[in-house]
C-alpha positions as CSV (number, residue, x, y, z in Angstrom):
1,M,13.8,-28.9,-9.1
2,G,12.7,-25.3,-8.2
3,V,14.7,-22.8,-6.2
4,I,13.8,-22.8,-2.5
5,M,13.8,-19.3,-1.1
6,T,14.6,-18.6,2.5
7,R,12.0,-16.2,3.9
8,R,13.3,-13.1,5.8
9,L,12.2,-13.0,9.4
10,D,12.2,-9.3,10.2
11,S,10.5,-6.3,8.6
12,I,12.6,-5.1,5.7
13,A,14.6,-2.0,6.5
14,P,14.3,1.3,4.5
15,D,17.9,1.0,3.1
16,Y,16.8,-2.1,1.1
17,F,14.3,0.0,-0.9
18,E,16.6,3.0,-1.2
19,S,19.3,0.8,-2.7
20,L,16.8,-0.6,-5.2
21,Y,15.8,2.9,-6.4
22,Q,19.4,4.1,-6.5
23,A,20.2,1.2,-8.8
24,D,17.0,1.6,-11.0
25,P,14.6,4.5,-10.8
26,D,11.6,2.1,-11.4
27,P,12.7,-1.3,-10.1
28,W,9.2,-2.8,-10.3
29,R,8.3,-1.1,-13.7
30,F,5.3,0.7,-12.1
31,A,5.2,3.1,-15.1
32,T,5.4,0.6,-17.9
33,S,4.3,-2.9,-16.7
34,P,0.9,-4.2,-18.1
35,Y,0.5,-6.1,-14.8
36,E,0.8,-2.8,-12.8
37,Q,-1.6,-1.0,-15.1
38,Q,-4.2,-3.7,-14.9
39,K,-3.8,-3.9,-11.1
40,Y,-4.2,-0.1,-10.7
41,A,-7.4,-0.2,-12.8
42,A,-8.8,-3.1,-10.7
43,S,-7.8,-1.3,-7.5
44,L,-9.6,1.9,-8.4
45,A,-12.6,-0.1,-9.7
46,A,-12.9,-1.9,-6.3
47,L,-13.4,1.4,-4.4
48,P,-16.8,2.8,-3.7
49,P,-17.8,5.4,-6.4
50,H,-17.8,8.5,-4.1
51,R,-14.9,10.9,-3.6
52,F,-12.7,10.7,-0.5
53,K,-12.0,13.9,1.5
54,S,-8.8,12.6,2.9
55,A,-6.8,9.5,1.9
56,L,-3.5,7.9,2.9
57,E,-1.4,5.7,0.6
58,I,1.3,3.7,2.3
59,G,4.1,2.7,0.0
60,C,3.5,5.3,-2.7
61,S,6.8,4.6,-4.5
62,I,7.4,6.8,-7.5
63,G,3.8,8.1,-7.5
64,V,2.3,6.3,-10.6
65,F,-0.7,4.9,-8.7
66,T,-0.7,8.0,-6.4
67,R,-1.4,10.2,-9.4
68,Q,-4.4,8.1,-10.5
69,L,-5.7,7.7,-6.9
70,S,-5.5,11.5,-6.4
71,A,-8.3,12.0,-8.9
72,R,-10.7,10.4,-6.4
73,C,-9.5,12.4,-3.4
74,D,-9.7,15.9,-2.2
75,H,-6.3,15.4,-0.5
76,L,-4.0,12.5,-0.6
77,L,-1.0,11.8,1.7
78,G,1.5,9.4,0.2
79,L,4.2,7.7,2.3
80,D,7.4,5.9,1.4
81,V,10.7,5.0,3.0
82,S,12.9,5.9,0.0
83,D,13.9,9.5,-0.6
84,S,14.8,8.5,-4.2
85,A,11.3,7.2,-4.8
86,L,9.7,10.2,-3.2
87,A,11.7,12.6,-5.4
88,Q,10.2,10.9,-8.4
89,A,6.7,10.9,-6.9
90,R,7.0,14.7,-6.3
91,H,7.6,15.1,-10.0
92,T,4.9,12.7,-11.0
93,C,2.3,14.3,-8.7
94,A,3.3,18.0,-9.3
95,G,0.3,20.3,-9.2
96,L,-2.0,17.8,-7.5
97,S,-3.4,17.9,-4.0
98,V,-0.9,15.4,-2.8
99,T,1.5,15.5,0.1
100,L,4.5,13.1,0.2
101,E,6.4,12.2,3.3
102,N,9.2,9.8,4.2
103,R,7.8,7.6,7.0
104,R,8.3,4.0,8.1
105,I,5.1,2.3,9.3
106,P,3.9,1.3,11.7
107,A,6.3,3.3,14.0
108,E,6.1,6.6,12.1
109,W,2.4,6.7,11.5
110,P,1.1,10.1,10.4
111,T,-1.2,12.2,12.5
112,G,-4.7,12.9,11.4
113,S,-7.6,10.8,10.2
114,F,-8.5,9.4,6.8
115,D,-11.6,8.3,4.8
116,L,-9.5,5.9,2.8
117,I,-6.3,4.1,3.6
118,V,-4.5,2.2,0.8
119,L,-1.8,-0.4,1.4
120,S,-0.8,-1.8,-2.0
121,E,1.9,-4.4,-2.2
122,I,3.5,-3.2,1.1
123,L,2.3,-5.4,4.0
124,Y,4.3,-8.5,3.1
125,Y,7.6,-6.5,3.6
126,L,6.6,-6.5,7.3
127,A,6.9,-9.1,10.0
128,A,3.6,-10.4,11.3
129,D,3.7,-8.4,14.5
130,D,4.3,-5.2,12.5
131,V,1.4,-6.0,10.3
132,R,-0.8,-6.3,13.4
133,R,0.5,-3.0,14.7
134,T,-0.2,-1.4,11.3
135,A,-3.7,-2.7,11.3
136,A,-4.3,-1.2,14.8
137,R,-2.8,2.2,13.7
138,A,-4.9,2.1,10.5
139,V,-8.2,1.4,12.3
140,A,-7.5,4.1,14.9
141,S,-7.0,6.7,12.2
142,L,-9.9,5.7,10.0
143,N,-12.9,8.0,9.8
144,R,-16.4,6.7,10.0
145,P,-17.5,5.6,7.4
146,G,-14.0,4.6,6.2
147,V,-12.4,2.2,3.7
148,I,-9.1,0.3,3.8
149,L,-7.9,-1.1,0.5
150,L,-5.3,-3.9,0.5
151,V,-3.5,-5.2,-2.6
152,H,-1.1,-8.0,-2.4
153,Y,1.2,-9.8,-4.9
154,L,0.7,-13.5,-4.8
155,G,3.9,-14.7,-6.5
156,G,6.9,-16.2,-4.7
157,T,9.3,-13.9,-2.8
158,D,11.7,-14.0,0.1
159,Y,9.7,-11.4,2.0
160,P,8.7,-12.0,5.6
161,L,5.1,-12.9,4.6
162,T,3.3,-14.2,1.5
163,G,0.6,-11.9,0.1
164,D,-2.1,-14.2,1.4
165,D,-0.6,-14.4,4.9
166,A,-0.2,-10.6,5.1
167,A,-3.8,-10.0,4.0
168,H,-5.1,-12.6,6.5
169,I,-3.1,-11.2,9.4
170,F,-4.2,-7.6,8.7
171,V,-7.9,-8.4,8.1
172,T,-8.1,-10.5,11.3
173,A,-6.2,-7.9,13.4
174,S,-8.3,-5.0,12.1
175,G,-11.7,-6.5,13.1
176,L,-13.3,-4.6,10.2
177,R,-15.9,-5.9,7.8
178,S,-14.5,-7.4,4.6
179,T,-16.8,-6.0,1.9
180,F,-14.9,-7.0,-1.3
181,T,-12.4,-9.6,-2.2
182,A,-11.0,-10.4,-5.7
183,R,-8.2,-12.6,-6.9
184,A,-6.3,-12.4,-10.1
185,P,-3.5,-14.8,-11.1
186,L,-0.8,-12.7,-9.5
187,Y,-2.6,-10.5,-6.9
188,R,-5.5,-10.2,-4.6
189,I,-7.6,-7.1,-3.6
190,D,-9.4,-6.8,-0.2
191,M,-11.6,-3.9,0.8
192,L,-12.5,-3.4,4.5
193,E,-15.0,-1.0,5.9
194,N,-16.0,0.2,9.4
195,D,-19.5,0.9,10.5
196,P,-20.8,4.5,10.1
C-alpha cells in the first residue's frame, strides 16, 4: 500500500525554501540531474525563436536555467525567496545581463513590463487563490506581444496543488491563448500568448 500524502493548504512560506538551501546548496540537483537538463532543453525549445528584450523568471533558484535563458534575452530579471539560492545564482550568472532579487509572488511583484515571463516548477507551491493573483499580475505586466511559459512537475508531492491543477488554474485565470502544450512523463510545458 502506497504512502498517502497530506496536501498543504496554504502557499509555502519562504523559510521552507531557505532551510532547504541551507541544508543542501542544490536540493533538487538543478546542476546535475538529467531530468533537469532535459526539461531545460525542452523549455527553451518551446519558446518562439526570437530574442526577448525583457524577461522575468520567477523561482530562479541557483541560476542554472537562468544562465541558459539569459542567452535568449537582452535583460533577464530572476526572482527567488531564498537568499542562499540567490547568492549562488549571482555566482552562476556573473557577467550576464541578469538582475536577481528576493521577492515573494504574488505580493511582491516587480515593477516594469516583460516580453517573456517564465514560471518553472513554482506555481504548485502556491494556494489556488495565490495562483489566480499571480496570473493577474503576470498578464498585467506582459507586453504585447508577450509570452508566458509554464513548466510543472507531475509527480506526487505534498504541495498545495498538483502540477496539472496549478497549470489549469493559471491558464484559466489568465485568459490568454494557449499556443503550445507538451507532456513528458514527469513534467508538462504550457506556453500562453496575448494578442499583439
